[in-house]
C-alpha positions, 0 to 999 in steps of 0.5 A: 062812178064813171061810164064803164062803171055803169056799163059793167053793173048793168052788163052783170044783170043784162049780159046781152045788152047794148049799153051806151052812156052819156053824161059826167060826174054824177049826172047820167043818161043810159040807153040799154037795149036787150031782149030781156025786156020783151015781157016787161012794162017800161016802169019795170024795166027802168026800175030793174036798172035803178035798183043796181044803183040804189046805194049810189043814189041814196048817198049822192054819188049818183045824183041823176040817172036817166034810164032809157030801156027798149027792146031790139024790136022797139029800136027798129 
């Protein structure tokens, strides 16, 4: 899995999201900013992203994925 794979999958769920990825191999950190998070609690936001990679995490293809999920208002 590479950075672009992560971005593509997240954009499939949140097409308007601003996404940045750091890391390599099987350890990544993603920052996702979208207005879709407005009415979601922090844990709900993270779960929505982590669920996209459930199989890769279970298989070990993706060892660690840190998710920072914010609304545009929280960034400002």
